[in-house]
C-alpha positions in Angstrom: 11.9 10.7 33.1 10.1 9.5 30.0 12.5 6.5 29.8 11.7 5.5 33.4 8.0 5.8 32.6 8.3 3.6 29.5 10.1 1.0 31.6 7.2 1.1 34.0 4.8 0.8 31.1 6.8 -2.2 29.8 6.4 -4.0 33.1 2.7 -3.2 33.3 2.2 -4.7 29.8 4.4 -7.8 30.4 2.8 -8.5 33.7 -0.7 -8.2 32.3 0.2 -10.7 29.6 1.6 -13.3 31.9 4.6 -13.6 29.5 7.1 -15.4 31.7 5.5 -18.8 31.1 4.0 -18.4 27.6 4.7 -20.6 24.6 2.8 -21.2 21.4 2.0 -24.6 19.8 0.1 -25.9 16.8 -2.7 -28.3 17.5 -3.8 -31.3 15.4 -6.1 -29.1 13.3 -3.3 -26.8 12.3 -4.4 -24.0 14.7 -1.7 -21.9 16.4 -2.5 -21.6 20.1 -1.1 -20.4 23.4 -0.1 -23.3 25.7 -1.3 -21.7 28.9 -4.9 -21.3 28.0 -5.3 -23.0 24.5 -6.6 -19.8 23.0 -6.1 -19.1 19.3 -3.3 -16.7 18.5 -4.0 -13.7 16.3 -1.5 -11.1 15.3 -1.1 -8.3 12.8 1.9 -6.1 12.2 4.7 -5.1 9.9 8.2 -5.8 8.6 10.7 -3.1 9.4 14.4 -2.9 8.7 16.2 0.0 10.3 18.8 -2.2 12.0 19.9 -3.6 8.6 20.9 -2.9 5.0 19.8 0.3 3.2 17.8 1.8 6.0 20.7 1.4 8.4 23.1 3.0 5.9 20.8 5.9 5.1 20.4 6.7 8.8 24.2 6.9 9.0 24.5 9.1 5.9 21.7 11.5 7.2 23.1 11.7 10.7 20.1 10.0 12.2 20.4 8.3 15.6 19.3 4.7 14.9 17.9 4.1 18.3 15.8 7.3 18.3 14.5 6.5 14.8 13.4 3.0 16.1 11.7 4.5 19.2 9.8 7.0 17.0 8.5 4.4 14.6 7.6 1.9 17.3 5.4 4.6 18.9 3.6 4.9 15.6 3.2 1.1 15.6 1.4 1.4 18.9 -0.9 4.1 17.5 -1.8 1.8 14.6 -2.6 -1.2 16.8 0.2 -3.2 15.3 1.0 -6.1 17.7 3.3 -8.3 15.5 6.8 -7.8 14.0 8.5 -10.0 11.5 11.8 -9.4 9.6 14.1 -11.5 7.5 17.3 -10.9 9.4 20.1 -9.9 7.1 22.3 -12.9 8.1 24.9 -11.7 5.6 25.6 -8.7 8.0 25.7 -10.6 11.3 27.5 -13.8 10.4 30.8 -15.0 9.0 31.3 -17.4 6.2 31.1 -20.5 8.4 28.0 -19.3 10.2 29.4 -17.8 13.4 27.2 -15.1 14.8 28.9 -11.6 14.8 28.1 -9.4 17.8 28.0 -6.1 15.9 25.9 -2.9 15.6 23.3 -4.6 13.3 22.6 -7.3 15.9 22.7 -4.8 18.7 20.1 -2.6 17.0 18.0 -5.6 16.2 18.0 -6.5 19.9 17.1 -2.9 20.7 14.2 -2.9 18.2 12.8 -6.0 19.8 13.2 -4.5 23.2 11.3 -1.3 22.2 8.5 -3.3 20.6 8.2 -5.5 23.7 7.5 -2.4 25.7 4.5 -1.8 23.5 3.2 -5.3 23.9 4.3 -6.6 20.4 5.1 -10.2 19.6 7.4 -11.7 17.0 7.9 -14.1 14.1 11.6 -14.1 13.4 13.2 -15.3 10.1 16.9 -15.7 10.9 18.1 -16.2 7.3 17.3 -13.8 4.4 19.8 -15.1 1.8 19.8 -11.6 0.3 22.7 -9.3 -0.1 22.4 -6.1 1.8 22.4 -3.6 -1.1 18.8 -3.1 -2.4 18.2 -0.7 -3.9 22.0 0.0 -4.0 24.7 -2.5 -5.1 25.5 -5.2 -2.5 28.4 -4.6 -0.2 31.0 -7.3 0.4 29.6 -8.6 3.6 31.2 -11.3 5.8 28.3 -13.8 5.9 27.8 -17.2 4.4 25.0 -16.0 2.1 27.5 -13.6 0.4 30.1 -16.4 0.0 27.7 -19.0 -1.4 24.7 -17.2 -2.7 21.1 -18.4 -2.3 21.2 -21.4 -4.7 24.3 -22.9 -3.2 23.1 -22.3 0.3 20.3 -24.8 -0.5 22.6 -27.5 -1.8 26.2 -27.0 -0.9 27.2 -29.2 2.1 29.6 -26.5 3.6 26.9 -23.8 3.1 24.3 -26.0 4.8 26.7 -26.6 7.7 27.3 -22.9 8.0 23.5 -22.2 8.2 23.0 -24.9 10.8 25.8 -23.4 12.9 24.3 -19.9 12.5 20.8 -20.9 13.3 21.9 -22.6 16.6 23.9 -19.5 17.6 21.2 -17.1 16.6 18.5 -18.8 18.7 20.9 -19.0 21.7 21.8 -15.4 21.4 20.7 -13.4 24.4 19.1 -10.0 23.6 21.5 -7.4 24.9 18.6 -5.3 26.3 16.2 -8.0 27.7 18.8 -10.6 28.7 16.6 -13.3 27.2 17.7 -15.7 24.5 15.4 -15.6 21.4 14.6 -19.3 21.8 13.3 -18.5 25.3 11.6 -15.2 24.7 7.9 -15.6 25.5 7.0 -12.9 23.0 8.5 -14.8 20.1 5.6 -16.8 18.8 7.5 -18.8 16.1 10.5 -18.9 13.9 10.5 -19.2 10.1 13.6 -21.0 8.9 14.5 -18.7 5.9 13.1 -16.2 3.5 11.8 -17.4 0.1 14.3 -20.3 -0.5 13.0 -21.0 -4.1 14.1 -24.7 -4.0 15.1 -26.7 -7.0 16.1 -30.4 -6.6 14.0 -33.4 -5.7 11.5 -33.7 -2.9 13.9 -35.9 -0.9 16.7 -33.4 -1.2 14.5 -30.5 -0.2 13.0 -32.4 2.7 16.5 -33.4 3.9 17.6 -29.7 3.8 14.6 -28.5 5.7 15.0 -31.2 8.4 18.7 -30.3 8.8 17.8 -26.7 9.4 15.0 -27.6 11.8 17.2 -30.0 13.7 19.8 -27.2 14.3 16.9 -25.0 15.6 15.5 -27.7 17.8 19.0 -28.5 19.1 18.8 -25.3 21.1 15.9 -26.7 23.1 13.3 -24.5 21.4 9.7 -25.3 22.4 8.1 -23.0 19.8 6.6 -23.7 16.4 8.9 -23.7 13.4 7.5 -22.5 10.0 8.8 -22.9 6.5 8.1 -20.9 3.4 5.5 -22.6 1.1 4.8 -19.7 -1.2 7.4 -20.8 -3.7 8.3 -24.1 -5.6 4.8 -25.5 -4.9 5.6 -28.6 -6.9 7.5 -29.7 -3.8 4.3 -29.9 -1.7 5.1 -33.4 -0.4 8.5 -32.3 0.8 7.0 -29.4 2.7 4.2 -31.6 4.2 6.5 -34.4 5.2 9.3 -32.2 6.7 9.5 -31.5 10.4 7.8 -28.1 10.4 4.6 -26.9 12.1 3.3 -24.7 9.4 3.7 -22.7 6.2 4.4 -19.1 5.5 2.7 -17.2 2.7 2.9 -13.9 0.9 0.6 -11.8 -1.2 1.5 -9.0 -3.6 -1.8 -8.8 -5.6 -0.7 -6.1 -7.9 2.8 -7.4 -8.7 6.0 -5.5 -7.7 8.1 -2.6 -8.9 5.8 -0.9 -11.5 7.9 2.2 -11.1 4.7 4.3 -11.1 1.5 4.5 -9.2 -1.2 2.0 -10.2 -4.6 3.5 -10.5 -8.0 2.0 -10.7 -10.0 -0.5 -8.7 -7.9 -3.4 -7.4 -10.4 -4.8 -5.0 -11.2 -7.7 -7.4 -7.5 -8.8 -7.1 -8.0 -9.3 -3.4 -11.5 -10.8 -3.3 -10.1 -14.1 -2.1 -6.8 -15.7 -1.1 -6.2 -19.2 -2.5 -3.7 -21.7 -1.0 -2.7 -24.5 -3.3 -2.3 -27.1 -0.6 -5.9 -26.8 0.8 -6.7 -30.4 -0.3 -3.4 -31.9 0.6 -3.9 -34.4 3.5 -0.5 -33.4 5.0 -1.6 -29.7 5.2 -4.5 -30.3 7.6 -2.3 -30.0 10.7 -0.1 -27.2 9.4 -0.7 -23.6 10.7 -0.8 -20.8 8.2 0.7 -17.3 8.6 1.5 -14.4 6.2 5.1 -13.2 6.3 4.7 -10.4 3.7 1.9 -8.6 1.9 1.2 -5.3 0.2 -0.8 -4.0 -2.7 2.4 -2.7 -4.2 2.2 0.6 -6.1 -1.5 1.0 -5.5 -2.2 4.5 -4.1 -5.7 3.8 -2.8 -6.5 3.6 0.9 -9.0 0.8 0.7 -7.0 -2.4 0.1 -5.5 -3.5 3.4 -8.8 -4.4 5.2 -9.9 -6.3 2.2 -6.7 -8.3 2.1 -7.0 -8.9 5.9 -10.6 -10.2 5.3 -9.4 -12.6 2.6 -6.6 -13.9 4.8 -9.0 -14.6 7.7 -11.4 -16.3 5.4 -8.5 -18.5 4.3 -7.7 -19.4 7.9 -4.5 -17.4 8.3 -3.7 -16.3 11.9 -0.7 -14.0 11.7 0.1 -11.4 9.0 2.9 -8.8 8.7 2.8 -6.0 6.1 5.9 -5.3 4.0 7.3 -2.9 4.8 6.9 0.0 7.2 9.1 3.0 6.2 11.2 4.7 8.9 9.9 8.2 9.4 13.3 9.7 8.5 13.4 7.9 5.2 9.7 8.0 4.2 10.0 11.4 2.4 12.3 9.8 -0.1 10.8 6.2 -0.2 14.1 4.6 -1.2 14.0 1.6 1.1 11.5 -0.3 -1.1 10.1 2.1 -3.6 7.3 -0.2 -4.7 5.9 0.0 -1.1 5.0 3.1 0.9 3.8 3.0 4.4 4.3 5.6 7.2 1.8 7.3 9.5 3.3 10.8 9.0 3.8 10.8 5.3 1.1 8.3 4.1 -1.6 8.9 6.8 -4.5 7.4 4.9 -2.7 4.2 4.0 -1.5 3.9 7.7 -5.1 4.3 8.9 -6.1 1.6 6.5 -3.5 -0.7 8.1 -4.9 0.1 11.5 -8.3 -0.9 10.2 -6.8 -4.1 8.8 -5.4 -4.9 12.2 -9.0 -4.6 13.6 -10.2 -6.9 10.8 -7.6 -9.5 11.8 -8.6 -9.4 15.5 -12.3 -9.1 15.0 -13.1 -11.4 12.1 -13.1 -15.1 13.0 -10.8 -17.5 11.3 -12.5 -19.2 8.3 -15.3 -16.7 8.1 -17.2 -16.5 4.8 -18.4 -13.2 3.4 -19.3 -14.4 0.0 -18.0 -13.2 -3.4 -16.9 -9.9 -4.8 -18.4 -7.3 -4.9 -20.7 -8.2 -2.0 -17.8 -8.8 0.3 -16.8 -5.2 0.2 -19.0 -4.9 3.3 -18.2 -7.4 6.0 -18.9 -7.4 9.7 -18.3 -3.9 11.1 -16.1 -3.0 8.1 -16.5 -1.7 4.6 -14.2 -0.8 1.8 -15.0 1.5 -1.2 -12.8 2.2 -4.2 -15.2 4.9 -5.4 -14.8 6.8 -2.1 -11.2 5.8 -1.6 -12.3 4.6 1.8 -11.8 1.9 4.4 -14.0 2.1 7.5 -14.5 0.3 10.8 -17.6 1.3 12.7 -18.4 -0.8 15.8 -20.3 0.1 19.0 -17.1 1.6 20.6 -14.8 2.4 17.7 -14.9 4.4 14.5 -11.9 4.4 12.1 -11.9 5.8 8.6 -9.4 6.7 5.9 -11.3 9.4 4.1 -14.5 11.5 4.3 -17.4 9.3 5.3 -21.1 9.8 5.8 -21.6 6.8 8.0 -23.5 7.4 11.2 -22.7 5.6 14.4 -25.7 3.9 15.9 -25.0 5.5 19.3 -22.3 8.2 19.3 -22.4 8.2 23.1 -20.9 4.7 23.2 -17.8 5.6 21.2 -14.5 5.3 23.0 -12.0 5.5 20.2 -11.9 7.4 16.9 -9.1 7.5 14.3 -9.6 9.2 11.0 -8.7 11.5 8.1 -11.0 14.2 6.8 -14.6 14.5 7.9 -17.1 12.2 9.5 -20.4 12.7 11.4 -18.3 12.9 14.6 -15.2 14.9 13.6 -14.8 17.5 10.9 -11.2 18.5 10.2 -9.7 20.7 7.5 -6.2 19.3 7.8 -4.4 16.6 5.8 -3.0 14.5 8.7 -4.4 11.6 10.7 -6.0 12.2 14.1 -6.7 10.0 17.1 -9.4 10.5 19.8 -9.3 8.2 22.8 -11.6 8.3 25.9 -9.3 8.4 29.0 -12.2 8.5 31.5 -15.7 9.9 31.5 -15.5 13.5 30.2 -11.8 13.4 29.4 -10.4 12.5 26.0 -6.9 12.4 24.5 -6.6 14.0 21.0 -3.6 13.5 18.8 -3.2 15.4 15.5 -0.5 14.6 13.0 0.8 17.3 10.6 -0.5 17.8 7.1 0.9 15.3 4.6 1.6 16.0 0.9 2.8 13.8 -1.9 5.1 16.0 -4.0 5.8 13.4 -6.6 4.6 9.8 -7.4 5.9 7.9 -4.3 6.3 4.8 -6.5 8.5 6.4 -9.1 12.1 5.1 -9.4 14.0 5.6 -6.2 16.4 8.5 -5.8 17.7 9.6 -2.4 18.0 13.2 -3.8 14.3 13.4 -4.8 11.8 14.2 -2.0 8.5 12.6 -2.8 6.5 13.5 0.3 6.5 16.3 2.9 4.7 17.4 6.0 3.5 20.8 7.2 2.6 21.8 10.8 -0.3 24.2 10.4 -3.3 25.3 12.4 -6.7 24.0 11.3 -10.3 24.0 12.4 -11.6 20.9 14.0 -15.2 20.3 15.1 -16.0 17.4 17.4 -19.6 16.2 18.0 -19.4 13.9 21.0 -22.1 14.1 23.7 -19.4 12.7 26.0 -17.5 16.1 25.6 -20.3 18.5 24.8 -19.9 21.6 22.6 -17.9 23.8 25.0 -15.1 21.4 26.0 -11.6 22.7 26.8 -8.4 21.7 25.1 -4.9 21.7 26.8 -1.7 20.9 24.9 0.3 18.3 26.8 3.1 17.1 24.5 6.5 18.8 24.9 6.5 22.4 23.8 2.7 22.5 23.4 1.2 25.1 25.8 -2.0 25.8 23.9 -5.2 26.1 25.9 -8.6 26.8 24.3 -12.3 26.5 24.6 -14.5 25.0 21.9 -17.4 27.0 20.5 -20.2 24.7 19.3 -17.7 21.9 19.2 -15.3 23.9 16.9 -11.7 24.7 17.9 -8.5 25.7 16.1 -5.6 23.4 16.8 -2.1 22.7 15.5 -0.5 19.2 15.4 0.2 17.8 18.8 -1.5 16.0 21.8 -4.3 17.6 23.8 -6.4 16.6 26.8 -10.0 17.5 26.1 -12.4 18.0 29.0 -16.1 18.3 29.1 -17.2 21.5 30.8 -17.4 21.0 34.5 -15.2 17.9 34.6 -12.3 18.5 37.1 -10.7 15.1 37.3 -6.9 15.3 37.7 -5.0 13.6 34.9 -1.2 13.1 35.0 0.0 13.9 31.5 2.8 11.5 31.9 0.7 8.6 33.0 0.3 5.4 31.0 -2.7 4.8 28.7 -2.9 1.4 27.0 0.6 1.0 25.5 1.6 4.7 25.3 2.1 7.6 27.6 -0.5 10.3 27.5 1.9 13.1 26.5 3.9 11.1 24.0 4.0 12.6 20.5 6.1 11.8 17.5 6.0 13.7 14.2 8.6 15.0 11.8 9.3 18.7 11.6 7.9 20.7 8.7 9.9 19.7 5.6 7.7 21.3 2.9 9.9 23.9 1.4 8.8 24.0 -2.2 5.9 25.3 -4.3 4.2 22.9 -6.6 1.1 22.6 -8.7 -0.7 19.3 -9.3 -3.0 19.8 -12.2 -6.3 17.9 -11.9 -7.8 19.2 -15.1 -9.2 16.7 -17.6 -7.2 16.1 -20.7 -10.2 16.7 -22.9 -13.8 17.9 -22.5 -16.9 18.3 -24.7 -17.7 21.6 -26.4 -21.0 21.7 -24.4 -19.1 21.6 -21.1 -17.8 24.5 -19.0 -14.1 25.0 -19.4 -12.9 24.4 -15.9 -9.3 24.4 -14.9 -8.8 22.7 -11.5 -5.6 22.0 -9.6 -3.9 21.7 -6.2 -1.3 24.2 -5.0 1.2 22.7 -2.5 3.0 25.4 -0.5 4.1 26.0 3.1 2.7 29.5 2.8 -0.7 30.5 1.5 -0.4 32.1 -2.0 -1.3 35.7 -2.3 -2.9 35.1 -5.7 -3.5 32.2 -8.1 -4.4 32.6 -11.7 -4.8 30.7 -15.0 -3.2 32.2 -18.1 -4.5 31.3 -21.5 -2.4 31.8 -24.6 1.2 31.6 -25.7 2.9 33.9 -23.2 3.9 37.5 -23.5 1.2 40.1 -23.9 -1.1 37.7 -25.7 -1.9 35.8 -22.5 -5.3 36.3 -20.9 -5.5 36.0 -17.1 -8.4 34.4 -15.1 -8.6 34.3 -11.3 -8.5 30.9 -9.7 -10.4 30.5 -6.4 -9.7 28.2 -3.5 -12.7 25.9 -3.1 -11.2 23.6 -0.5 -7.9 23.4 1.3 -5.1 23.8 -1.3 -7.6 23.1 -4.2 -8.3 25.8 -6.8 -10.6 26.2 -9.7 -10.9 28.7 -12.6 -13.9 28.9 -14.9 -13.2 30.3 -18.4 -15.8 32.3 -20.4 -18.1 30.5 -22.9 -16.1 31.9 -25.8 -13.6 29.1 -25.2 -16.2 26.4 -25.8 -15.1 25.7 -29.4 -13.2 22.9 -31.0 -9.5 23.6 -30.2 -6.5 22.6 -28.2 -6.4 25.1 -25.4 -2.9 26.0 -24.2 -2.7 27.4 -20.7 -0.4 28.0 -17.7 -1.0 28.2 -14.0 0.6 31.0 -12.1 1.0 31.3 -8.3 2.0 34.6 -6.6 4.0 34.0 -3.5 3.5 36.2 -0.4 6.8 37.9 -1.3 5.2 39.2 -4.4 7.0 36.9 -6.9 5.2 34.7 -9.4 6.0 31.2 -10.4 4.5 29.6 -13.5 3.6 26.0 -14.1 4.0 23.3 -15.4 7.7 24.4 -15.8 7.9 26.0 -12.4 9.9 29.0 -13.8 9.9 32.4 -12.2 7.6 35.1 -13.5 4.1 35.1 -14.9 2.9 34.8 -18.5 1.6 38.4 -18.1 5.1 39.7 -17.8 6.5 41.4 -21.0 9.8 39.4 -20.7 8.2 36.0 -19.9 9.8 33.2 -21.9 7.0 30.7 -22.7 7.8 27.0 -22.3 5.7 23.9 -22.6 2.2 24.6 -21.1 -0.8 22.5 -20.3 -3.1 21.4 -23.1 -6.8 20.9 -23.0 -8.6 19.3 -26.0 -12.1 20.7 -26.5 -14.0 18.4 -28.8 -17.4 18.1 -30.4 -19.7 16.1 -28.2 -20.2 13.4 -30.9 -16.5 12.9 -31.6 -15.0 9.4 -30.9 -13.7 8.7 -27.4 -10.1 7.3 -27.4 -9.6 4.6 -24.8 -6.1 3.4 -25.7 -3.4 4.1 -28.2 -0.1 2.2 -28.4 1.6 5.3 -29.4 0.6 7.2 -26.3 -0.3 4.6 -23.7 1.6 1.4 -24.2 4.3 2.2 -21.6 1.7 2.8 -18.9 -0.2 -0.4 -19.6 0.2 -3.5 -17.4 1.4 -6.5 -19.3 2.1 -10.2 -18.8 4.1 -12.7 -20.9 6.9 -12.6 -23.5 6.8 -12.2 -27.2 5.1 -8.9 -27.1 6.8 -5.5 -27.7 6.5 -2.0 -29.1 7.5 -1.4 -32.7 7.4 1.7 -34.8 4.9 1.6 -37.7 5.2 4.4 -40.1 4.5 7.5 -37.9 3.1 5.7 -34.9 4.1 2.9 -32.5 2.1 -0.4 -32.3 1.9 -3.2 -29.8 3.4 -6.1 -31.6 2.6 -9.7 -30.9 5.1 -12.1 -32.6 5.8 -15.4 -31.0 5.4 -19.2 -31.5 3.4 -20.8 -28.8 5.4 -23.6 -27.0 4.0 -26.9 -26.0 3.1 -25.7 -22.5 -0.2 -27.2 -21.3 -2.0 -24.0 -20.7 -4.8 -24.2 -18.3 -8.2 -23.0 -19.3 -7.7 -19.8 -17.3 -4.1 -19.1 -18.3 -3.9 -17.0 -21.5 -1.0 -16.5 -23.9 -1.0 -12.8 -23.0 -3.0 -10.1 -21.3 -2.8 -6.4 -20.7 -4.9 -3.8 -19.0 -4.9 0.0 -19.3 -6.4 2.5 -16.9 -8.1 5.3 -18.8 -10.3 6.6 -16.0 -8.7 10.0 -15.6 -8.0 10.3 -19.3 -11.7 10.3 -20.3 -13.1 11.9 -17.1 -13.9 15.2 -18.9 -16.0 13.5 -21.5 -17.8 10.9 -19.4 -21.3 12.4 -19.8 -21.1 11.3 -23.5 -20.2 7.7 -23.0 -23.8 6.5 -23.0 -24.3 8.0 -26.5 -21.5 5.8 -27.8 -22.7 2.6 -29.5 -19.7 0.9 -30.9 -16.1 -0.1 -29.9 -13.5 0.1 -32.7 -10.2 -1.7 -32.7 -7.5 -0.8 -35.1 -5.3 -3.8 -35.6 -3.6 -5.9 -38.2 -2.5 -9.5 -38.8 0.9 -9.7 -40.5 1.1 -13.4 -41.1 0.1 -16.7 -39.7 -3.3 -17.8 -38.4 -5.5 -14.9 -37.2 -6.0 -15.0 -33.5 -9.0 -14.6 -31.2 -9.0 -11.8 -28.7 -11.1 -11.1 -25.7 -11.7 -7.4 -25.4 -13.2 -6.1 -22.2 -14.4 -2.9 -20.6 -14.2 -2.7 -16.8 -16.2 -0.2 -14.7 -15.4 1.4 -11.4 -17.1 -1.3 -9.4 -14.8 -3.9 -11.0 -17.6 -5.4 -13.2 -16.6 -6.5 -16.7 -18.2 -6.7 -20.1 -16.3 -8.8 -22.7 -16.4 -9.4 -26.5 -14.7 -12.3 -28.3 -13.2 -10.9 -31.5 -11.6 -12.9 -34.3 -9.1 -11.0 -36.3 -8.5 -11.7 -40.0 -5.8 -11.2 -42.6 -7.4 -8.3 -44.5 -9.2 -5.9 -42.1 -7.6 -3.0 -40.3 -10.6 -1.7 -38.4 -12.8 -4.0 -36.3 -16.2 -2.6 -35.1 -18.5 -4.2 -32.6 -21.7 -3.0 -31.0 -21.5 -2.4 -27.3 -24.8 -4.3 -27.0 -22.9 -7.5 -28.1 -20.6 -7.5 -25.1 -21.2 -10.3 -22.6 -20.2 -11.0 -19.0 -16.5 -11.3 -18.3 -13.9 -11.4 -15.5 -11.0 -9.3 -14.6 -7.5 -10.5 -15.6 -5.2 -10.3 -12.6 -2.6 -8.2 -14.3 0.0 -7.2 -13.2 0.6 -10.8 -12.2 0.6 -11.3 -8.5 3.0 -13.0 -6.1 2.8 -15.8 -5.4 2.5 -16.7 -9.0 0.2 -19.7 -8.5 -2.7 -17.4 -7.8 -5.6 -17.4 -10.3 -5.4 -15.6 -13.6 -8.9 -14.2 -13.4 -10.9 -12.7 -10.5 -14.2 -11.0 -9.7 -17.7 -11.9 -10.6 -19.3 -12.7 -14.0 -22.6 -11.4 -12.5 -22.4 -8.0 -14.0 -26.0 -6.9 -14.2 -25.0 -3.7 -12.4 -22.3 -2.9 -15.0 -22.2 0.9 -15.7 -20.9 1.9 -19.1 -20.7 5.5 -18.0 -18.3 4.5 -15.2 -15.8 2.5 -17.3 -12.1 3.0 -16.5 -10.1 0.0 -17.8 -9.5 -1.6 -21.2 -8.5 -5.2 -21.0 -7.3 -7.3 -23.9 -6.6 -11.0 -23.5 -5.1 -13.3 -26.0 -6.5 -16.6 -24.7 -4.6 -19.9 -25.1 -5.7 -21.3 -28.4 -4.5 -23.8 -31.0 -2.3 -22.0 -33.5 -0.4 -23.4 -36.5 3.0 -21.8 -36.5 3.6 -18.3 -35.2 1.3 -15.6 -33.9 2.1 -12.4 -35.7 -0.3 -9.4 -35.3 -0.4 -5.9 -33.9 -2.7 -3.6 -32.0 -2.8 0.2 -32.5 -5.8 1.9 -31.1 -9.2 1.4 -29.3 -12.0 3.9 -29.2 -15.7 4.3 -28.8 -17.9 6.0 -31.3 
C-alpha cells in the first residue's frame, strides 16, 4: 500500500511542477533559468553514492538491501528540504575500455535512486565521468572501464581514451532510466550535465579547449537541450580555454578546512567561510557563464554552524546550485568509512543535518548576489544567524523556526509558525532527548510531530576509517517534550501513527512523554479526520525512517579540564554513554586498591555528570583519578581503561588514570609545546618537520626559499594550534597575564621574522611581528604590543586559489580571556641562503 501511495505522491509532485515540458537554459548574463517561465533556478542538495564503489560493497557485505537503503535515505533528504542531487558517476564501474555503457547493477541502482528522488521532487546535476577508481578508502578493484585502463591523465590527452569517453557520454545520455523510461538527456528534472569530475588539466589552452569541445560535441550529438558545465575549480591558469570552450557555465568546490585531517578540527572556522572568491570574476568571458557548486563541506569540523554561512557566501558570489559532499547512507554512518573526512546523516549527526536543512533555506531565501558585509557582522543575515560560541545555526522567519542547538530566540508571533525543526530547547519546544525533531502544521489545530532517536558519538567520527570501529550510535528512549504553541494549546492529544507506534497520550501544560516516532497532535476539541497514510508535501504522514538502537556499549567521555588554578573548585565533569541508566557513578582519587577515595558524581543533565572534590585537594599537585560506573546488573566498570571492577575493590589492578594539574594561580599558562602538541597542529608548506632536541621535540624549520614570486599574502609557512579546551580550566587568570614568551632558536643563516598571533573565540586576531636572532633562546613580548591581524586560512582550503588570510583586522572587540588559537606565520621575506631555526614552546606569564 505504501508503494502505491508513493507513486500517487510522485504523480502529484510531477504534475504540480509541470515537468513534462521543462528545460533549463543560461541567459546572456550567466543566469540559469527555466525556459517555460524564465524564472531563476535555485537548488540545494547532496552528493550520495550507494549505487557505486565503497558504499555499494559495504551494503553487500553487511547484507543490506541497496534499494531499501536508498529509499530510507531519500526520505531523510525530503525531511531536510534537499531538492538537488549530484554525483560523479563511477564510469569505471559502468563502462568498458572503449566506452560502451554496461547495463549492470550499478547503473540499475543509479536509475533507481534517481527515480526515488524524483518522487520527492528532487532535481539533478549529473557528472557522467569521475575518472576515479572505485576503491576509496579501500584499494581499487580491477574494473572494466576506460578510466581504469588509461588513468585520469591519459584520459585527458590519449586519442583512444578521448574517443572512449565520447562514446560513453553519448551512450550515457541516451540511456533510458529503467524505472522512469526517460532518457537522461530528456529527463525534465535533470537541470544540467557536468562533463567530468575535477579533470586537473595540463597542456596548452588550445589542447584543453579542444578536449572540452570534443566532450561537449559528443553530449550535444544526443540532441541535448540542457546546459553543459565544466569544472573550473582546478588548473585556473587555463581560464581562457574554459571561457572559449563550448560550455554554459563553471562548477566550483569549497573545502574551507582542507581534507583528511584524521581527527576533528575544533575552534571557530567561520572566518574561513566569510566569503567565497571566484578567480574569473573579472574575466570578460565569464560574464555569461552560470556558476554552480558541485561539492562543499567544512571537512573534519565538528560544529553545527558552518553550512548556513557557506550557503550565504555562495549566494553572495552568485552561485545558483550547490550540493554538499557527501551524505552518508544510514546503514554506513555509524562507521563513517565512505569518506571519513566528511560526516552527514540525520540519524547519527542530527545537528549537522539540521544545519544542512537551514543551509537549504538560505539558498532558497537569500537572493543571488546579496551582500551582508564582512565577518563577523555577516554572522547575522536575513532571517538567519550562526554562532560558533553557541554551536548554533538558526532560521527564524514568520512561519518557520529551525535550530541546531539550544536557543533563546523568541519568535515575533508564535501563532504564525507552521514548521519547526530543531535539536534541544527553544522558546517553543523543550526536549530532553538527543535526536532531531520536526513539527509541521497539517491543518488548523492538527500538527505532525516526528522524533528521531538519541544520537551519540562514541569516538571521533573523523578518526582514520575502520569498518570494525563503530563511531556513532543511536538509542530509542522515552523523553519529556514540552510544546508551547497557541495553535495546539496546553492539553493537546498525541497519537502514534508510524508502523508499530500505538501510543496515545494527553499533554499536561504542554508536556508529554514520547519515544521516537511520528505522532499526530490535536488541539483539544479539534475533531478533523486525518488519514495517516495521506500525502503531506513530499512525504506521507505516517512515514518514518530511523535505525534500530545500536548503542550496546558503556563509555565515558571526560570533559574535565587538563589543569585548574589552586583557587578553583576541583570539579570532575564527564558524560556517560550507555543504553541503560547507571545505578551509580563515582570518581575515585588515588592509585587504586584501598588507597582510593570515592566521591559521588551526580547527573546534572541528560548523560552528564559532575563530582566536586573537597577543598583539601586545592593544592599544587597532579591529581590522579578514575571514573567508575556501576551498571544496573551490579557490576562496575572503571575508566579511562574501561576495565571491569572499581578502584575500591581490594583486587583492582590500577592502570593509567586521568590526570588533573592543579597549579598556583600566578603560574605560566602554556599555550603550545612542540613536544606535546605538534602533531595536532595544522600546518602548511614543506621544509618543516619534527626533530628530537635533547629530551624534547622541536618544530624544525630548515629549507632554502626558492625563486617563487610569493604574493604579499602567501607566506613561506603557517601553522595554527587550538588550545581552547587545554586552557579552559585556567581561563579566569588570563587577564592577569602580561607577556607572551616564545622559546626558539636560530641554528644558522639569517634570523627570520615571525608573525605570532592570538585568536579569540569570535575569530578576532592580535598579532606581533617578532624578529629572531642568533643568540637568544627566550623571546618575551608585552601583550600590549600586539596589533591587529588576520586569520591564516590553515589547513589550506580547496580550491587552492582561495586567499591565504581571512577575517577582519578591526579587532577592537578582541577578548584576551577568550583566546583559543595560537597562530605562527613565517611570512615571505628575502633571505640569504637557508632558513634554519626551531620553535619549542609558547606560554603566557
